[in-house]
N, CA and C atoms as an extended XYZ file, in Angstrom:
348
Properties=species:S:1:pos:R:3:atomname:S:1:resname:S:1:resid:I:1 pbc="F F F"
N        -6.928      -89.119      -90.593 N   UNK     1
C        -7.507      -87.773      -90.892 CA  UNK     1
C        -6.944      -86.795      -89.887 C   UNK     1
N        -6.365      -85.692      -90.391 N   UNK     2
C        -5.700      -84.702      -89.591 CA  UNK     2
C        -6.730      -83.557      -89.265 C   UNK     2
N        -6.702      -83.145      -88.001 N   UNK     3
C        -7.640      -82.139      -87.493 CA  UNK     3
C        -6.823      -80.799      -87.509 C   UNK     3
N        -7.335      -79.877      -88.422 N   UNK     4
C        -6.643      -78.582      -88.487 CA  UNK     4
C        -7.508      -77.540      -87.722 C   UNK     4
N        -8.788      -77.696      -87.669 N   UNK     5
C        -9.535      -76.689      -86.983 CA  UNK     5
C       -10.771      -77.434      -86.233 C   UNK     5
N       -11.495      -76.692      -85.542 N   UNK     6
C       -12.673      -77.226      -84.833 CA  UNK     6
C       -13.662      -77.779      -85.755 C   UNK     6
N       -13.908      -77.251      -86.952 N   UNK     7
C       -14.843      -77.698      -87.833 CA  UNK     7
C       -14.472      -79.082      -88.443 C   UNK     7
N       -13.185      -79.534      -88.382 N   UNK     8
C       -12.768      -80.790      -88.793 CA  UNK     8
C       -13.096      -81.996      -87.873 C   UNK     8
N       -13.457      -81.561      -86.609 N   UNK     9
C       -13.676      -82.549      -85.526 CA  UNK     9
C       -14.786      -83.564      -85.872 C   UNK     9
N       -15.991      -83.102      -86.295 N   UNK    10
C       -16.947      -84.112      -86.606 CA  UNK    10
C       -16.580      -85.064      -87.704 C   UNK    10
N       -15.942      -84.573      -88.756 N   UNK    11
C       -15.468      -85.460      -89.826 CA  UNK    11
C       -14.405      -86.406      -89.275 C   UNK    11
N       -13.564      -86.073      -88.436 N   UNK    12
C       -12.570      -86.925      -87.875 CA  UNK    12
C       -13.144      -88.037      -86.886 C   UNK    12
N       -14.197      -87.619      -86.162 N   UNK    13
C       -14.825      -88.534      -85.253 CA  UNK    13
C       -15.673      -89.655      -86.000 C   UNK    13
N       -16.275      -89.239      -87.026 N   UNK    14
C       -17.210      -90.157      -87.697 CA  UNK    14
C       -16.587      -90.794      -88.979 C   UNK    14
N       -15.349      -90.430      -89.371 N   UNK    15
C       -14.626      -91.030      -90.569 CA  UNK    15
C       -14.459      -92.538      -90.375 C   UNK    15
N       -14.065      -93.036      -89.185 N   UNK    16
C       -14.028      -94.479      -89.022 CA  UNK    16
C       -15.306      -95.217      -89.354 C   UNK    16
N       -16.419      -94.665      -88.892 N   UNK    17
C       -17.742      -95.198      -89.193 CA  UNK    17
C       -18.017      -95.243      -90.685 C   UNK    17
N       -17.648      -94.227      -91.461 N   UNK    18
C       -17.752      -94.288      -92.825 CA  UNK    18
C       -16.983      -95.321      -93.455 C   UNK    18
N       -15.615      -95.468      -93.030 N   UNK    19
C       -14.806      -96.436      -93.654 CA  UNK    19
C       -15.357      -97.925      -93.316 C   UNK    19
N       -15.879      -98.049      -92.068 N   UNK    20
C       -16.428      -99.348      -91.654 CA  UNK    20
C       -17.627      -99.744      -92.510 C   UNK    20
N       -18.527      -98.738      -92.671 N   UNK    21
C       -19.702      -99.016      -93.387 CA  UNK    21
C       -19.507      -99.265      -94.941 C   UNK    21
N       -18.384      -98.677      -95.486 N   UNK    22
C       -18.030      -98.845      -96.878 CA  UNK    22
C       -17.232     -100.180      -97.150 C   UNK    22
N       -16.871     -100.877      -96.075 N   UNK    23
C       -16.044     -102.083      -96.251 CA  UNK    23
C       -16.935     -103.137      -96.973 C   UNK    23
N       -18.173     -103.302      -96.551 N   UNK    24
C       -19.036     -104.339      -97.183 CA  UNK    24
C       -20.548     -103.904      -97.128 C   UNK    24
N       -21.346     -104.441      -97.911 N   UNK    25
C       -22.660     -104.102      -97.901 CA  UNK    25
C       -23.375     -104.671      -96.628 C   UNK    25
N       -22.806     -105.685      -96.055 N   UNK    26
C       -23.433     -106.158      -94.721 CA  UNK    26
C       -23.159     -105.140      -93.665 C   UNK    26
N       -21.975     -104.507      -93.611 N   UNK    27
C       -21.820     -103.475      -92.606 CA  UNK    27
C       -22.721     -102.348      -92.805 C   UNK    27
N       -22.989     -101.947      -94.049 N   UNK    28
C       -23.850     -100.838      -94.307 CA  UNK    28
C       -25.265     -101.127      -93.911 C   UNK    28
N       -25.722     -102.391      -94.287 N   UNK    29
C       -27.069     -102.848      -93.828 CA  UNK    29
C       -27.214     -102.893      -92.428 C   UNK    29
N       -26.121     -103.274      -91.695 N   UNK    30
C       -26.137     -103.371      -90.241 CA  UNK    30
C       -26.308     -101.949      -89.697 C   UNK    30
N       -25.637     -101.040      -90.169 N   UNK    31
C       -25.716      -99.622      -89.697 CA  UNK    31
C       -27.153      -99.072      -89.964 C   UNK    31
N       -27.733      -99.343      -91.159 N   UNK    32
C       -29.066      -98.886      -91.431 CA  UNK    32
C       -30.074      -99.655      -90.530 C   UNK    32
N       -29.967     -100.919      -90.378 N   UNK    33
C       -30.842     -101.655      -89.548 CA  UNK    33
C       -30.872     -101.290      -88.108 C   UNK    33
N       -29.690     -101.108      -87.489 N   UNK    34
C       -29.586     -100.668      -86.124 CA  UNK    34
C       -30.225      -99.235      -85.983 C   UNK    34
N       -29.856      -98.364      -86.931 N   UNK    35
C       -30.453      -97.072      -86.897 CA  UNK    35
C       -31.993      -97.021      -86.896 C   UNK    35
N       -32.471      -97.818      -87.839 N   UNK    36
C       -33.996      -97.976      -88.050 CA  UNK    36
C       -34.663      -98.523      -86.765 C   UNK    36
N       -34.111      -99.481      -86.080 N   UNK    37
C       -34.638     -100.080      -84.909 CA  UNK    37
C       -34.562      -98.986      -83.810 C   UNK    37
N       -33.445      -98.305      -83.688 N   UNK    38
C       -33.370      -97.218      -82.762 CA  UNK    38
C       -34.401      -96.093      -82.917 C   UNK    38
N       -34.667      -95.733      -84.108 N   UNK    39
C       -35.744      -94.774      -84.401 CA  UNK    39
C       -37.042      -95.298      -83.996 C   UNK    39
N       -37.379      -96.501      -84.386 N   UNK    40
C       -38.747      -97.029      -84.113 CA  UNK    40
C       -38.882      -97.227      -82.509 C   UNK    40
N       -37.815      -97.664      -81.868 N   UNK    41
C       -37.852      -97.769      -80.320 CA  UNK    41
C       -38.129      -96.437      -79.708 C   UNK    41
N       -37.409      -95.453      -80.215 N   UNK    42
C       -37.437      -94.097      -79.628 CA  UNK    42
C       -38.860      -93.491      -79.948 C   UNK    42
N       -39.428      -93.749      -81.122 N   UNK    43
C       -40.708      -93.174      -81.368 CA  UNK    43
C       -41.810      -93.852      -80.473 C   UNK    43
N       -41.574      -95.227      -80.346 N   UNK    44
C       -42.582      -95.812      -79.449 CA  UNK    44
C       -42.449      -95.382      -78.018 C   UNK    44
N       -41.279      -95.066      -77.572 N   UNK    45
C       -40.981      -94.608      -76.222 CA  UNK    45
C       -41.686      -93.265      -75.960 C   UNK    45
N       -41.547      -92.344      -76.960 N   UNK    46
C       -42.180      -91.077      -76.806 CA  UNK    46
C       -43.672      -91.160      -76.903 C   UNK    46
N       -44.232      -91.965      -77.817 N   UNK    47
C       -45.692      -92.110      -77.900 CA  UNK    47
C       -46.256      -92.715      -76.652 C   UNK    47
N       -45.551      -93.795      -76.116 N   UNK    48
C       -46.127      -94.418      -74.916 CA  UNK    48
C       -46.210      -93.401      -73.730 C   UNK    48
N       -45.134      -92.675      -73.528 N   UNK    49
C       -45.117      -91.741      -72.336 CA  UNK    49
C       -45.910      -90.560      -72.622 C   UNK    49
N       -46.143      -90.168      -73.938 N   UNK    50
C       -47.026      -89.081      -74.210 CA  UNK    50
C       -48.499      -89.449      -73.854 C   UNK    50
N       -48.811      -90.693      -74.138 N   UNK    51
C       -50.151      -91.144      -73.816 CA  UNK    51
C       -50.276      -91.282      -72.299 C   UNK    51
N       -49.244      -91.687      -71.606 N   UNK    52
C       -49.273      -91.809      -70.106 CA  UNK    52
C       -49.488      -90.458      -69.520 C   UNK    52
N       -49.024      -89.420      -70.086 N   UNK    53
C       -49.150      -88.104      -69.404 CA  UNK    53
C       -50.611      -87.658      -69.316 C   UNK    53
N       -51.483      -88.151      -70.217 N   UNK    54
C       -52.901      -87.879      -70.104 CA  UNK    54
C       -53.330      -86.770      -71.139 C   UNK    54
N       -54.598      -86.412      -70.958 N   UNK    55
C       -55.154      -85.415      -71.821 CA  UNK    55
C       -54.566      -84.004      -71.519 C   UNK    55
N       -54.777      -83.136      -72.481 N   UNK    56
C       -54.142      -81.857      -72.403 CA  UNK    56
C       -54.853      -80.959      -71.393 C   UNK    56
N       -54.074      -80.554      -70.450 N   UNK    57
C       -54.539      -79.547      -69.419 CA  UNK    57
C       -53.350      -78.559      -69.093 C   UNK    57
N       -53.445      -77.788      -68.009 N   UNK    58
C       -52.445      -76.848      -67.705 CA  UNK    58
C       -51.085      -77.530      -67.430 C   UNK    58
N       -51.167      -78.597      -66.710 N   UNK    59
C       -49.938      -79.353      -66.333 CA  UNK    59
C       -49.331      -80.144      -67.487 C   UNK    59
N       -50.129      -80.892      -68.218 N   UNK    60
C       -49.587      -81.666      -69.270 CA  UNK    60
C       -49.186      -80.883      -70.544 C   UNK    60
N       -49.696      -79.724      -70.700 N   UNK    61
C       -49.345      -78.907      -71.843 CA  UNK    61
C       -47.857      -78.449      -71.577 C   UNK    61
N       -47.585      -77.992      -70.356 N   UNK    62
C       -46.149      -77.597      -70.065 CA  UNK    62
C       -45.191      -78.759      -70.158 C   UNK    62
N       -45.591      -79.970      -69.746 N   UNK    63
C       -44.811      -81.124      -69.917 CA  UNK    63
C       -44.491      -81.387      -71.474 C   UNK    63
N       -45.460      -81.348      -72.286 N   UNK    64
C       -45.338      -81.557      -73.699 CA  UNK    64
C       -44.530      -80.523      -74.326 C   UNK    64
N       -44.675      -79.300      -73.938 N   UNK    65
C       -43.870      -78.206      -74.534 CA  UNK    65
C       -42.354      -78.376      -74.132 C   UNK    65
N       -42.151      -78.761      -72.833 N   UNK    66
C       -40.689      -78.910      -72.435 CA  UNK    66
C       -40.059      -80.125      -73.088 C   UNK    66
N       -40.842      -81.150      -73.318 N   UNK    67
C       -40.487      -82.331      -74.107 CA  UNK    67
C       -40.064      -82.002      -75.498 C   UNK    67
N       -40.959      -81.145      -76.181 N   UNK    68
C       -40.640      -80.720      -77.521 CA  UNK    68
C       -39.362      -79.831      -77.498 C   UNK    68
N       -39.183      -79.080      -76.461 N   UNK    69
C       -38.046      -78.158      -76.411 CA  UNK    69
C       -36.701      -78.951      -76.333 C   UNK    69
N       -36.769      -80.120      -75.522 N   UNK    70
C       -35.607      -80.954      -75.477 CA  UNK    70
C       -35.321      -81.604      -76.843 C   UNK    70
N       -36.373      -81.942      -77.541 N   UNK    71
C       -36.226      -82.590      -78.789 CA  UNK    71
C       -35.601      -81.529      -79.800 C   UNK    71
N       -36.067      -80.302      -79.727 N   UNK    72
C       -35.416      -79.296      -80.656 CA  UNK    72
C       -34.005      -79.068      -80.316 C   UNK    72
N       -33.553      -79.050      -79.019 N   UNK    73
C       -32.217      -78.786      -78.693 CA  UNK    73
C       -31.357      -79.933      -79.200 C   UNK    73
N       -31.792      -81.105      -79.097 N   UNK    74
C       -31.036      -82.330      -79.638 CA  UNK    74
C       -30.865      -82.235      -81.129 C   UNK    74
N       -31.914      -81.902      -81.779 N   UNK    75
C       -31.874      -81.745      -83.265 CA  UNK    75
C       -30.850      -80.702      -83.668 C   UNK    75
N       -30.802      -79.574      -82.995 N   UNK    76
C       -29.994      -78.468      -83.320 CA  UNK    76
C       -28.572      -78.861      -82.989 C   UNK    76
N       -28.333      -79.579      -81.890 N   UNK    77
C       -26.954      -80.016      -81.512 CA  UNK    77
C       -26.494      -81.036      -82.512 C   UNK    77
N       -27.348      -81.968      -82.913 N   UNK    78
C       -26.879      -83.007      -83.956 CA  UNK    78
C       -26.588      -82.330      -85.323 C   UNK    78
N       -27.366      -81.285      -85.698 N   UNK    79
C       -27.088      -80.595      -86.878 CA  UNK    79
C       -25.732      -79.947      -86.877 C   UNK    79
N       -25.321      -79.405      -85.672 N   UNK    80
C       -24.028      -78.863      -85.611 CA  UNK    80
C       -22.880      -79.893      -85.577 C   UNK    80
N       -23.161      -81.028      -84.990 N   UNK    81
C       -22.138      -82.054      -84.668 CA  UNK    81
C       -21.863      -82.976      -85.746 C   UNK    81
N       -22.947      -83.500      -86.374 N   UNK    82
C       -22.843      -84.524      -87.435 CA  UNK    82
C       -22.263      -84.013      -88.662 C   UNK    82
N       -21.414      -84.862      -89.417 N   UNK    83
C       -20.931      -84.357      -90.687 CA  UNK    83
C       -22.000      -84.389      -91.730 C   UNK    83
N       -21.848      -83.474      -92.706 N   UNK    84
C       -22.830      -83.315      -93.775 CA  UNK    84
C       -22.337      -83.845      -95.109 C   UNK    84
N       -21.177      -84.397      -95.226 N   UNK    85
C       -20.566      -84.802      -96.499 CA  UNK    85
C       -20.889      -86.310      -96.796 C   UNK    85
N       -21.143      -87.062      -95.881 N   UNK    86
C       -21.283      -88.540      -96.121 CA  UNK    86
C       -22.251      -89.196      -95.068 C   UNK    86
N       -22.898      -90.282      -95.408 N   UNK    87
C       -23.846      -90.979      -94.567 CA  UNK    87
C       -24.971      -90.051      -94.102 C   UNK    87
N       -25.473      -89.195      -95.075 N   UNK    88
C       -26.370      -88.122      -94.602 CA  UNK    88
C       -27.682      -88.739      -94.133 C   UNK    88
N       -28.232      -89.755      -94.783 N   UNK    89
C       -29.469      -90.327      -94.387 CA  UNK    89
C       -29.403      -91.085      -93.134 C   UNK    89
N       -28.201      -91.779      -92.921 N   UNK    90
C       -28.004      -92.453      -91.679 CA  UNK    90
C       -27.874      -91.637      -90.482 C   UNK    90
N       -27.186      -90.504      -90.667 N   UNK    91
C       -27.079      -89.591      -89.589 CA  UNK    91
C       -28.442      -88.771      -89.339 C   UNK    91
N       -29.224      -88.551      -90.330 N   UNK    92
C       -30.545      -88.018      -90.248 CA  UNK    92
C       -31.435      -88.959      -89.438 C   UNK    92
N       -31.382      -90.202      -89.695 N   UNK    93
C       -32.120      -91.166      -88.874 CA  UNK    93
C       -31.617      -91.185      -87.501 C   UNK    93
N       -30.271      -91.212      -87.279 N   UNK    94
C       -29.792      -91.211      -85.879 CA  UNK    94
C       -30.161      -89.868      -85.187 C   UNK    94
N       -30.162      -88.726      -85.840 N   UNK    95
C       -30.512      -87.507      -85.180 CA  UNK    95
C       -31.912      -87.501      -84.701 C   UNK    95
N       -32.833      -87.985      -85.460 N   UNK    96
C       -34.298      -88.008      -85.009 CA  UNK    96
C       -34.458      -89.070      -84.018 C   UNK    96
N       -33.742      -90.136      -84.065 N   UNK    97
C       -33.897      -91.180      -83.116 CA  UNK    97
C       -33.395      -90.621      -81.688 C   UNK    97
N       -32.284      -89.966      -81.756 N   UNK    98
C       -31.782      -89.418      -80.424 CA  UNK    98
C       -32.692      -88.365      -79.966 C   UNK    98
N       -33.232      -87.522      -80.837 N   UNK    99
C       -34.181      -86.501      -80.363 CA  UNK    99
C       -35.374      -87.109      -79.685 C   UNK    99
N       -36.054      -88.150      -80.318 N   UNK   100
C       -37.106      -88.780      -79.779 CA  UNK   100
C       -36.771      -89.514      -78.539 C   UNK   100
N       -35.534      -90.087      -78.374 N   UNK   101
C       -35.078      -90.753      -77.128 CA  UNK   101
C       -35.028      -89.771      -75.979 C   UNK   101
N       -34.402      -88.601      -76.276 N   UNK   102
C       -34.231      -87.675      -75.133 CA  UNK   102
C       -35.553      -87.130      -74.699 C   UNK   102
N       -36.562      -86.856      -75.749 N   UNK   103
C       -37.808      -86.434      -75.358 CA  UNK   103
C       -38.471      -87.457      -74.516 C   UNK   103
N       -38.399      -88.692      -74.925 N   UNK   104
C       -39.024      -89.852      -74.168 CA  UNK   104
C       -38.353      -89.976      -72.736 C   UNK   104
N       -37.143      -89.815      -72.632 N   UNK   105
C       -36.466      -89.774      -71.299 CA  UNK   105
C       -37.048      -88.673      -70.419 C   UNK   105
N       -37.214      -87.441      -70.930 N   UNK   106
C       -37.867      -86.445      -70.156 CA  UNK   106
C       -39.232      -86.824      -69.697 C   UNK   106
N       -40.016      -87.323      -70.682 N   UNK   107
C       -41.353      -87.764      -70.302 CA  UNK   107
C       -41.364      -88.882      -69.192 C   UNK   107
N       -40.404      -89.761      -69.325 N   UNK   108
C       -40.282      -90.946      -68.344 CA  UNK   108
C       -39.927      -90.414      -66.954 C   UNK   108
N       -38.968      -89.505      -66.873 N   UNK   109
C       -38.472      -88.934      -65.641 CA  UNK   109
C       -39.640      -88.078      -65.068 C   UNK   109
N       -40.427      -87.416      -65.849 N   UNK   110
C       -41.479      -86.608      -65.392 CA  UNK   110
C       -42.612      -87.460      -64.850 C   UNK   110
N       -42.870      -88.624      -65.529 N   UNK   111
C       -43.924      -89.496      -64.989 CA  UNK   111
C       -43.535      -90.245      -63.708 C   UNK   111
N       -42.226      -90.509      -63.561 N   UNK   112
C       -41.793      -91.063      -62.327 CA  UNK   112
C       -41.827      -90.073      -61.191 C   UNK   112
N       -41.501      -88.858      -61.564 N   UNK   113
C       -41.670      -87.806      -60.571 CA  UNK   113
C       -43.056      -87.495      -60.107 C   UNK   113
N       -44.055      -87.721      -60.957 N   UNK   114
C       -45.454      -87.437      -60.712 CA  UNK   114
C       -45.975      -88.642      -59.870 C   UNK   114
N       -45.478      -89.823      -60.011 N   UNK   115
C       -45.999      -90.924      -59.301 CA  UNK   115
C       -45.411      -90.901      -57.884 C   UNK   115
N       -44.333      -90.306      -57.654 N   UNK   116
C       -43.820      -90.333      -56.221 CA  UNK   116
C       -44.516      -89.366      -55.254 C   UNK   116
């Protein structure tokens, strides 16, 4: 795939993934399975550290808002970066998995910072 402009970059980067997933149903199922496991792990990660931050007060409200802000930034970046022509549901799953994971990482770093 030839890159003529900057808008062709996401298609060029993810085209090998498309070809690989279309080679066999096993590859496609592997892509979906790994994506689903990643989303479930990321959601559990966020929920665990959201519970660990405690009940809502002045300190934890700011932490929750900043965590949601990071989640929004990742969703917007993924919307700009991922192709929209193929594997739409798989990239949708990956986008929200990455957003939850980044939000969970922020909560994890914040809890480690609070414990020190």
